[in-house]
N, C-alpha and C positions, 0 to 999 in steps of 0.2 A: 571449427570440427563441426563436421557433420555424424551425424550418425551413420553406423556402418551399415552397408547394405544388407548384410545378416540379419542383423536387429532389427532393423526394420522390415522384412521381408517375415520377421517371427511377430513384429506388433500387426501386420498386413493379415496374418493368418487367424493370431489369438482376436483381432477385433471380431471375424464374423461370427465368433462363438457365441456373444453376445449385443442382444438388438440394444441394451442401457449403453451403448456408446453411441446410436446414431438415432433409436424411437423410430424408425418406420424402415421398412418393408423395401423400400427403393431406396434407401441409404445404405442398409443393409448390403443390400447389393453391390453396391457400387464399390467398397471396402475390397472386393480384389482387384481393385487398379488403383495406385495410391493415387496418380494424375488425376483420376475419374473421382476424389473423394470433393477436393478444393481447386478452385476457379477462381482464384482474386488475384489482385493486384497491389502493389506496392503503391500508395499516392496520400498526395501529402494533406487530401481530406480525410477530418475524422467523421467517423462514419455517426450518423445523426440518433439512427435507434437499429430496433432487432425486432421482430415480429413478441408478441407476448409467448409464451409457450413454445420458446423456438428449440429446435432438436440441440444436444450436445457438438452434432458438427455444426453447426451455425454458428455458436456461439462462440467455439473456437475459431474461425474465418473472422469474426467481428473483432473477437480481443485482439486479434491479429494485427486488423487493418488500423485499430486504435495506436496500437505499440507504433506499426512502421508510422504512420501520421504523426504520433507526440515525439519519434527519435526522428525525424526530417530536421535538417539543418536549418537553422531559424536564419531569418531576418537580423538576429541583435545583435551581434557583432559589425556589420553595417550601418543600420538606421536606430538603434537602441530600443525600437519597439519590442515588445515581449507577445511571448505567444502567437506569433506570425510564419510560416512557414517559407522560405526561399524557392521562388519557385523554378528559380534556374540550376538548380540541383536536383540531382537522381540518386537513389541506391547505385545504382549500374554504373553510373559516373564517376561514383566514389572510392578511389582506387587505395585509401590512407586505412590503417586498421583505426585508426583513433578518427573519429570526426569534430568536426567543430562545432559550438554550441548549436544543441537542439532545442526545439520547441516548449517542452517540458521542464527543462533546466528554468527557462526564464518565469516561467508563473510566478506569483506570488508566496512568500513563506507565511507559513501559518502565524508569526509574531507580527506580521502584514496584516495579515485577515484579520486578525483578532491583535492587536498590539496593545500593551499596557496604557499607553499615552495615545488618546486619540487628539483628532478626527483622522481617522483612515485615508491615506493619500492615494492620489490617482496610480492606478495600476501598474501605467510605465514608469514610475517614478523608479529612481536609483534605489539601488536596494537598501532599507535602514530595518534594523531589527530591534523590536522593541520588548524591553522587561521592565519589573521595577527594580531588580538589580541588574545596573547596568553592570556588563562584564568588561575588563579590562586588559589591555593589551602588553600579550607577553611579550617575548624576547624577538629581534630582529624585525620591529617595527610591522605588527603582523594588520593585513586589511580587513577589516570589517565591513565593507560593504561588495563582498565576494557573492555570485550567485548560490552558493551551495553553504548554507551554514546547517552543519550536525548539531541541531540545540538536543538531541532524544539520545541518550543511553542506554535507554530500556524499551521491550518490549511492553508498553501500556501501563510501565508501571510494573508489571507480572515479573519480567528477570531480566536480567544481563549476558549477555553472549559474546564469546570470545572465540577465536580463533590459535592452531597452533599449541594445543597442550601436548606437553609431553609423557612421553611414558608412566611416569608418575599419576598422570592427570593433574601435572601441576601448569600454571597458565600465567600469564603476565598482561596487564592491563594494555601494555604494545600494540597490541591486535584483537584491542576489544571494538566491538561491531558499533557503531554507530546510525542512526535514523536522523531523517527529515522527513516534513511533508509540505506537499503543495497545493495551490490550488490555482485553478484559468481562470478569464477575467469573467466569460459570463456569471461564476459564483462570486463572484471578488468584487462585480459592479453592483450586483444586488445587494450585498451586507450592505457594502459603503452608500449604495443611494438612499436604499429602505431603512437604514439605521443609522440616524447621522452621531448618534452616542450610545454608551458601554450601556445607560442603562437601558435606550429606547431598548437594544436589543434583547438585555439579558430582561426582560418585562414580560419580552414577546417570547424567549425558551421558554420561560417559569411557567406563562399561561397553556405553553402547547402540553410542557411534562402533566401540568397538572388533569391537561384535556386527556391524554393517553392516560393516565391514570384513572380516572373515573369510566375512560372510554373498555378498559380491560375487564371492570365489573358490572357495568352498563353499556348492552350494545346501540339504546337508543338516545345516550350522553350527544348532546352538542353544545359545541363550544361557544362563548358568548359573546368573543372578537377575534378578531383574525389570530390566525397559526402562524407559525415559521414553518414555510413552506419554499424549499432552495427550486429555483427557478431549472425548468428542461436543458438539460447542455450541461447542468454544471458538474464538473469534471474535479477531480483530487490526485494525484500523485507521492505514494509515498516511497521512500526508498531507504535501504539498506546498504552501509559503504564498511569498507575493512580494510586499517594503511594493508599496501602489498611486502609479502616475507621475499627473505632473499632465495627462493627457490619458483618465485612467480615470475612469469612472463609479461609485463607490461603490457604488450599488445591483446594478451587475450581477454584485457578488462577495458571497459568506460574508467580512464582515469580521470580526475579533476583535481585543481589544487581548493580546500576547505577548510571551512573554519570550524575547529576542533576547541575541546576545554580541558582545562584543569582535572584531574581525579576529585581532589579535595578542594572544594571553595573555601573561603577565608570569611565567616560574618558574612555566608551569604554571596559575596564576590569571589566571579570565575576568571581565572584568566585565560584568553583565547590566544593560539595561534593557527598559523596556516601550514597543511602538509599536504601530501599527496596521498587519496585515497582512492580505492578501486572500487565500482559498482557492483552490489552479489545480490541485491534482490528488490523490484520494482513491483507495487501493487497500482492497478488504475481503478477508480471506480466512476460511474457514469452516470448522471440521471438521466430517464429520458420519457418520452411521452408513455409507450408500452412498459415502461421498467421505472414507476417510481419510486421503488425501492434499490435502483441504480442497480448496474452490473459490475460485478464485481470478478475481476482478472487479477493473475497473480503470475512474475515470471520470476526466474533468479537462472545464477551463473552455475555453469554447467557442474564446475569441479567444488559446490559448497560439501559437498557430503566426504570430499576425501580432505575436509582441511581443518580436521582433528578440532571441531567446534565443541565447545564447554557452554552451559547455561549455566546462572547463577542466580536462584529464586530472593527477590526482593521482599515479598510477603514474611510476616512472623506467623504466619497459621500455619498450625504443625501439620496439618492435612497434607499439604503440600511441599512445606519443607521437611525434609529427614533427611538428604545425602549431601546436603549442602553444595555439590554442583554434580550436574546430569550431564549426560550425553545426549542430544535431541536424534531424536526416532523420525523417523520416514513414517507418521503415522498411520499416513493413508495412501495408497500408490497413488502415483500421476495416472489419469485415465489415458487408454490408449492412443483415444484421437486427440489429446493434448501432444500426445508424442508425436506420431503422424505428422498434425498442421507443423509443430516445429520444423521436423524433414521435410514438409512441403514447403517451408518459405527459406530454410537453409540451402535448398537447393535451387531452388528457383527465382527469387527476388533477392536476394544479397549476394554480393563478390566475395568470393573464397576468402581474401583478406579482409574482409568485414568484420569489425569487433563483435558485432551481433551476432555473429554465427555461434558465440560462446553461451548464447544465455537460450533457456526454453524454456516453455509457456506448461505451467502449471496444471493451472483448469481455469475455470468460467463457473462463475453462476448465474444465472438469470432470474428470472419468475418464481420466487419463494415455493417451496414444499416441503412437506414433512416425513418426505420418502428418504430413508436415512440410509436406502438400499441404494440410491442415485449415485454413479461415480463422482460426482465434486459437493458432497454434501457437505462432507467434514471437510472441504476447501483450506491449506491451511499454506505457510511457505516456509522452507527449510530455516529459514535465516529473519523468518519476520514473526512465526509464529510458530518459536520453537519448544517453551513448553507444555505440557501435559493438560493447564488451563486452557489456553489458548489452541493447541491443535487438537481438542478435543471437544470444546466448546460446544454447549445444547444444550442451554438452560435460560431462564429467563432473566437471568444478568449474572451480574461478576459476583454477587453474592452469593450466589443456588447457579452455576456454570453448569451443572450434568441435570438439571431435574427434569430438562424434555418438557418444559413448560414452554406458553408461547413467548416469542419475542418481538416479533415484526409484526406491526399492523400495516396490511395490506389490502386495497381493492375493498374494506370493510369487512373483513374478514381477517382471523387471528391466526397467525402460524409459529410450529416450532422449528425454528431453521437452525442448521450447524454452521461452523466452521466461520467464515469470515462477515457474509452476509449477515449470521444469527447473533454475533460479535457486534457488532455495529447497532442492527438494530435494540439487541436487548443493555448496550452499551453506550448508545449513540441518540436514537431514535428514541426511547424511553426517557431521555433527561431534555428531548425537545430540542434535537439539534440537526433533525432530520437525518439521519444515519451518519452524521459527519462528527469525529472527536477534534476537530479542531476549531470550527466556529465553537462562539463565546468560552475560547479558552485563557484560562488566568494568565498563563505567561508570567508568573513573577522573573523566574528566570529558567538556565537552561538545566535539562536533569540533572541531577550528582551520579555521579557515578561510584563514589564509596562514602562512607558514614551518612547521617540524615539527610534524609533531601528537604528543600526548601518548607519550609511551615511545618516539620517533624511526619509529614505524612506522603506514600506514595501517589502516583497518579493513578492507581490502581485502587487505593484504597477512599479518594476522594471522588471517585465514580459511583463505588458502594454505597456513599455516604449520601450523593447525591440521587440513588435511587433508591431510598430506604423512603 
């Protein structure tokens, strides 16, 4: 589905009203012609870097180049190799709505990056998901070796999200949104080769966390031993999925057979089954030499705001949990340049039948900044950061999510960043894992949907404890 020509024309006219969309007079002049703004091609090669301080226009192009490369058909179905593009395939030659296995799908799952049982296995190994409480198979002999293991049912332990609430705002677990996080070979092999045991990794993470705590108080403080620093080229991909409803057209979604879990674990034991889910959201974060704090980019299905979504808060803090359920809001509008970039890709780089015609760029964050007026400052995805804590995040951490205090240490300076980057800074960089929520994760069990989670605390509460 393409943006309408009228809508595109309105976007182009509005884009000329503000330099916040392009940050330079030359780029502003180019907005008179959509074709003149972007000039990139679909390629299997993931871009390695982008200039520090790149404009929003350049970041949008960079993000789409990542997206197109990571959604390139992989060689996995031919040779079992993970993370490798099939160079005999192109978007232009693919006339089917659904594509075969794509590159990012073959990345390692978070429970493989941080297995409960060490050692880590080689990146190209068959999928094996490691938890303390091993899930049990449900009906119909389900597979536990699929590429998609939807073991997260919450938005970082903050809320659960469901689709298709009825006219009384009632909802059913049938359309629960589920998530998974994956990591590329570069990051995976760094962790596997550098930290042969869980203790060696945890000790370095703790040392890194202590260094950052001291560094925030004393700018002259130096570490006494090596810190955890993920290598340039590290990529993590987080995705959001839901079952399709009776009125959904499956050809409009990337659909996959996935592993999902029972809502009510018994004695910490989860039952898993295999079901068909549709992709509705995707985050890509990418570390590079010019962007040691990662570039954050996010996409969503074009229909998410029409799916009658409701979220249920998991925190017991009355400040956030007063209504029981809430309707997600588009807290901050999708920047115009993101919309124009989506239009460019849909019209110029994808076949009309491509399933990716149904996904749009929400926004991109590059070099950290303190300017709340920038279009992507509060970057969030409708189905991955649905509640107010995540959509409006601008604080020093999850204990103080809105205090506008520093949360990102970048280039020997402190920044107070909002949105995805600020959240990963305050919630992951501060805990010693270099902006990654999945490095050094305990992975006791898949997330609970109903009842108390494993250990009696939510993931969000655990993160708050780590930040104290």
